[in-house]
Structures are given as structure tokens and as C-alpha cells.
N, C-alpha and C positions, 0 to 999 in steps of 0.2 A: 214341643217343639216352641221357643221362645216366639216373642212379638218381635215385629219390625222396629227398628230405631227410632224412625220420626214418629212412633205412637209412644212412644214411651214418655215424652212432654209433649202435648198439645195447647198452644198459645190461640185463642180464638179472639181476635179483637172486638173493641165495642161495637154495637151495631151503629148506635151514634152519640152523639155528644151528651156526656153525664152517665153511661152506662158502664158498667164494671167491665173490664176485661177478664176473660175465663181461663184459666189455667188449670190442665191436666194431667196427672201425672198416675201412669200406669206399669208399677213395676213390682219387681220381688220386692219383699220387706224386709225392715231391719229398725232394730232397736233405736229410736233417737231420728228415723226420717224425717217424720215431722218439725222438729227442730232445726234439721239441717235446711231443710225447703224454707221453711219462715224466716230463717236467718238470710238466707240468700235475697229474699223478697222484702227485707228490710234493708238490706245492703243497697240495693236498688232504688230505695227511697219510695216504695210502696207501701199502702195500706190495703189491710185485708178486710173487706167489708162483711164476707161472709165464706164460711168454710166447713166441707165435708170430708172426714176421714172415715176409711171403713177397712178393713184386712179379715183375710180367713188364716191368718197365721203364717202364711208363705207368701203370698201375692196382696199388695195393696193398690187400691184406688183414692185419690184424693182430685179435690175439686177446690181450688180457690177463686171467689170472684175478687179483684184487686181494683182499687182505683189509680190508674196510673198517669204517669206525666206525658206532656205529647212528644218529648224528647226521649223518653225511655226506648232504650236500646234491647229490644224485644230479642231478634236473634242472640245477642250475647246472652239476655236472661237464661233463654232455653238451653243455652250449653253450659252455662254455670249449673244450672237444675239438673242437665242430664248427669255433672261430674259426679254428684253426691247419691244418686240411682245406682243400686246395685246392679250388677249384671244382668243384662236382659235378654243374653243368649241361651241361658240356662235356667230350666225349671225344676230340676233336680239335682241333688248331690251338693247344694248351695247351703253355708251357713247362714240362714236368713237372718237369726237374730245375733248379728255382730256385736262384740264388744259394745257398749255404749258409749262408753268413755274413752274408746281407742283415741290416743294422742294423732293430731293431724300432722301431715309430713310438713317438717322444718324446712322454710325457705330462707335462701341463702338472704342475707342483710348486707344493704349497699348504702354507702353515704353519699346524698345529694348535696353539694355545698354550694351555695351561691352570692355573691355581694350583689345589692342593690344601693344607687347613689342615693335614694332617700328613703324616709318613711311615709308609708301611706296606712290608714287606720283600717282598710279592707286588704292589706297585702296578703298576709297571712291564710284569710278566706279563699283569696283568688288563687294562692297557690295550690291549696287544697282542692278546690275543685279541679283544677288540671290534673291533679294526680289521682283523683276519684275517677277523671273520666279515660284516665290511660290505666286503672285497675292496678295501681302501686298503693300499698297498704304502709300508713306511716306508724312506725314502732314507738319514735322519739323525735321532739323537735328542741332544737337549742338556738334562741333568738339573741343575737348579740348588736348594741348598738351604739357604734363609735360615739365622742365627743362631736366630731364634725359631722353627724347627723346620719353617716353611712350605715347600713343593716348587713351583717353577714347571719346568713338562716345555714342551717345543720340540720339535714331530715334523715335520719335512720328510716328507711324504706325497705319493704319485701315486693318482688313483682309475681302478681298472680298468675300470669302468663309464663313466668321462668324465662325469660328471656333478656332480663335487663342484663346480662355479662355481654351480649354482643353491641358492634357498633352502631347498628341501624335502631336497636331498641335505644341505646342512649340517645341517641342522635334526635330521634322522633319525640324524645322527653324534653331535651333543652328546647327543640324548635316550639314545642307546643308553650313552654315556659317563656322564649322570649314572646310570642305570639300576644300571651296572657299579660305581660307584664310592661313590655315595650321596652322605651329608652332607658327606662331606669335599671333595668337587667345589665349591669356591667359585665359579669363574667359567672361562668356555670360549670360545675364538675360532677361526674358522678364516678365512684371509684368502689370495688368491693371493701366491706368493712371487715377486716379479720377478727380473729375469736375474740382478740383482747379487745379491740373496740366495740365488738358487740355484746361482749359481757358486760363493757360498763354504760351499754345502752338501755341495758335491764331496768337502770334506776335504783338505786339503794339509798336515796336521800330518806333521811329520819323524819317520821311525822310525829307530831305532839300526841302525849296520849291523852291531853283532853280533847284533842280533835278525834281521834279515833273510837274512844269511849261514847261521844254524843252521834257523830256521823253513820258510823257503822254499827249501831246498836242493832239487833237483830230483834227487837221488842217494838211493838207497834206505839207508835208515839201518841201524844195525847192529841195533837191537831196533825192534820193532813198538811204536807209540806205546802200546800196551794193555798193554806191557812183554814180549810175546812176542818168540822169536828172529827176526830177520828171512827166516830159512830156511824159515819155516812154510810150508806149499803157495801159494804166488800162480803157478799154471801158465798161460803165455800162450804157443802155438805155432802155427807156420804149415804149412800144407800145401795144396801145388798139385797134388797127385796124384789126388784125389777128384772133380774137375770141371774139363773141359777149359775153360771159361771162367770161373771162379770161384776166388780164393783162399779159404780155411777156415782162421778164427781158431777155436783151441779155447781157452776160459778154466777153469782150476778153480781158485775160491777160496772163503775165509770169505764169508757173505753179508753185507751190511750193507744199511741204509735208504739207498735211492736209486742201488741198486749199476746197474741197468740204464741210469738217465740217467746216471751216470759212463761207463759204457762208450758209450752213443751220443753224448754229448756230445763226446767223445773223438773217437770217428769223424767226427762232423760238422764237428769244427775242422781235420780232417785232409780234409775234403772228399772222403771215404769213403761209397759208397751200399752198405747192407745190401739184396741180394737175397733171401736166406732165413735167419732167425734162429730159434733156439730156447732158450728159457731155463729151467731148474728149479731150486729150491732145495727142499734134502731137512730134514726134520726134524734133523737133527744140526747145522745151521746152516751147512751148505756149499752151493755151489752150482755150477752148469754151464751153461755156453755156447756153443753152436755157431753161428757167423755167417759165410755166405758171402758175400764182399763182392768189388767191383770198386772200381778209381779212377776218377775224377771222365771219365777217357776211354774208361771201359767195358770197361778192360782188366785181368787179372790183376796182382797185384803180384808181378813176377818179381826186380827188381832186390835184392840180399839187405840194403843200407844201408837200404833204404824199411822192409823187413821189420822188422829190428832195431829200428829208429827207431820203429816202430808199436808192437812187442812191449815194448819199454822204457817208452815212454810209457802203456799198458794197464797194465802194473805199477805204476808209480808212482802213476797216477789211482786204482786199487783200493787200492792199499795206503796212502795218505793222500791221500783225497778232501778232507779238511779238514785244516786245522793249529791245533793247539790250545797255547797257552803261557800260562804264569803267570810273571810278569816283576816285577821293581821299577821304579818309576816315582817316582823320588826317595825319600821314606821311605813313599810307598804301596804298596797291591799293583794290579797291573794284569792282569785277562784280555786276551789276545789270540786272535781266531778269526780264521781266514781262508780263503777258499777262491778257487779260481781262477773267472776269468768267462770266459765262452764268448766267442768271436771275434764272434758275435752281438751283444755286450754285456748279455747277459744273466745275472744274478748265481744264484746255488743259492735256492732259496724256504726259508722256514721256519727259515733261521739263526737269527734274532734270537727269534723264537719259543721254539725249543727251549734256547738259551742262557738265557733268561730263567725258562724251568721250571725249569734243571737248578739255577740260583742258588737259585731259591725252596724248592726240595727240599732244597738246602744250609743254608736258613735265613741268606742272604746277601744285606744290601742293596749295591742298586746307587747309586753317588754320581754317576757320569757317565758319558755314553757316546758316543762318537764312529765315526760311520763313514763311510768314505769308500775312494776307488778310487786304487791306487798300480802302478805299472809296476814290478816286480821281476824280474830274470832274465829278461827280455826275455816277461811275461807279465802282463797284467793281474789283480789281485788284491782281492777286495772285502774290507776288513779292518774287523774289529769290535775297538775298543779302550774297555774297560769298566775303569773306576776303582772298584775294591770297596770299601765303607764301610770305615774303617780298624779298628773296633771288634769288624765280623763275621768280616772277613779274618782275624784271628787267633786264633779259635778252632777254624777248620778249615784244615789243612796244604794246602800248597800242591800237593801231590800228589793229594790228595782232591780238590781244586776241578777239579784240570786232569782227573782221569780222570772225575769225575761229568759232567761238560759233554762230552767227548768221548764218551763212553758213550751217553749221551740222543741226542747228535748223530748216532751211528752206528746207532742202535735197537738197542743189544746191552743193554736192560734195558725 
């Protein structure tokens, strides 16, 4: 007999200011469940301070201690967490270990088009906030500025709620945009993007080979992206002596936003199951992970080559979970941000939100944006190409732009 729906996900609010909120998940297991749950937590802008994972191979129990925001929509978070949990009405006859890289349902793409009477440096970030609150996901953005100073924005978006085909949902979206943008919003339209438009929105722009070789290298660089030496401790070790049936992976590294997600998505891509895991972030910015894992066949990882390949990939993903570079695009300055796409086809959440916020903080205006998927080094990447306003980009050095964007993406400020 299964457990009741309300027992699958339980969110216990913090007892006092400064205490974490506790999220408990109790449901049938599946490969990659930890990754899916951590991705949703990251999407809601929460950071995981501590975590415990355990499973008997069929049923799992997960507890996450998260630092929340005062405006977190906990009811909606609970709903989204429930959606990725396997069926909780049956404890037998279920394929607990479903394919880890099963493609998510393809959502319809819509074109959000509007005109603004003037340019504001925070315009794109304000729009991004509205779409985030409405659970609308940005697939691509095209910003055009006319000679008279007006702006036409084209957003290719999908709707998590799958309601954007209705007049009510469209009216709600337009109303929120009007409220956020005020009098500068002259007109706003939402229409379904046909297959031809959707195909064009995937992004086919050419990336120069000089950029791809340096930015997307899978080798650890000599220096940390933040300027520190690459020898700074990121320790990933394997131990097969502590458990007769599991391989222990121990990780010691600097904490960053989405660290558990980056770890879990890497294991998910390798089709590795976590039987027990513990995570702890200390006040000095360091973190410790102990993960007892098995391969898809339920056995330990004995092969040395497999062990080394997994450890190397984990070091790389924790060292450079995102790639940031400021380059020349002809006479203009372009900001490039890229993150690896899960084998399931999902990209990292909140990247565009954080990038626009970082540029807003730097008082830099965005001239145009392209978001596309590219196969580079045998991996799929989600690449953001952001052309900066020529006048604004000159008063801030490229190093400052790169550092400001990277720090906000990594949660280091």
C-alpha cells in the first residue's frame, strides 16, 4: 500500500530567522531523482546547506536543508517537486530505475513580442523576473533597438503550466508585464510559434574555433576562473573498502550555487545510482560530500579507468560548472555564457536571470541576445551570446564584466 500524497513531499518552515527550511521527499526511487529534485530547488533560487539521501533500491528518503527567500512560493515548489517523483500510489510492479536520460516532454513554444518606447538598462532583467514568477521559460531572446530609441523585444518561451494557449493565461502574462514596465510598454502580443519559427529559435549561429577551443576545453586550466590557482583543493577520491556492495565517492571543494545539482547531473549522465549520500556546507565556504554509489547494473565501480574517468569529470564539473568569457565581436563587445546540457535535454535554470542581474548591477545595457544549443567537444552546450551596448561596455573593463557575471552565477556575492 502506498503512502498518502501529502506525505510524499513535506516542507517544514524555518522555526526562526536564519534557520534553514527542511524539505523531505519520501517516494519510489528512480535513477537521477536527486538531480531532478536539486534542479527544481535551484530553479526556485534556493541554496542547499545540507542534504541526506538514502534508498534501498526501490524506495528513497531525501532530506534537504535549504536557505530560502522571504518571497519563496513554497506551495508551488511542493507541486513541482511532486511532479518529478515517481508514482506514490504503488509499491510493486513499477520500473523504479527508469532510464536516467529519458527526454522531458517537449513543450509548445510561443512568441512574446512587445514594443517599448525607450531603453532602460534594467529592462531585460525586469522582464526576466516577470517571466520567472509566471513560470515561463525563456528559450531565445532577440532585442532590436531602432534609430529613434525604441525597443522591440522577441522572447521565445515555453509555459511550465501548459496554459499559454488560453486567453486567460495570455492576459495574465500581459497584465504582469504592463504592471512591471509601466508606461514605456506600448504594445504586447503572444502567439504560437510555428515549427519553422521554432526551428529558427534553436540558434544556429557560428562560434569561432578560437572561442570553442579555449572556452569549452574539458581540461582543468592552470588558473581558477576566479583567478585562483588550479591547485586549490578540489578533491575527488574513490574508496571500495568501506562497503561490500557500494563504491564511496568523497568530494571536498569550495561551495557554489547549484553544487549538489552539478554533482547529481554528472552522476545521472553516467547512469550512476546514489544509494546513500550526505552533503554539508560549512561557514567558511567549503563543502563535503560522501556518496555511496553503484553502476546501472547494481555493482560497484571496480574498473580503474571508469573510476578515473568519473573522478576527472566530477572535478571538471565542479571546477567550471559554467563558462564565462568576454570577447570581441567585430568592433563590439560580446559576453559569452555557456553551461552543459544534461543528456536528458535540460539546461541549467536561472542562467539568463543571473546574467541580466549581473549586468544590471554593473550598469551595462544589453543590445541583443542569442540563446542556442551547440554540440562542442562531443557535448551539448546551452550558449548565451549577449552583445553589450557599445557605450556602456567601454566604462567597465572586460575583466570586471567577466568577474561580476561569474561571481553572481556561482553565488559568490
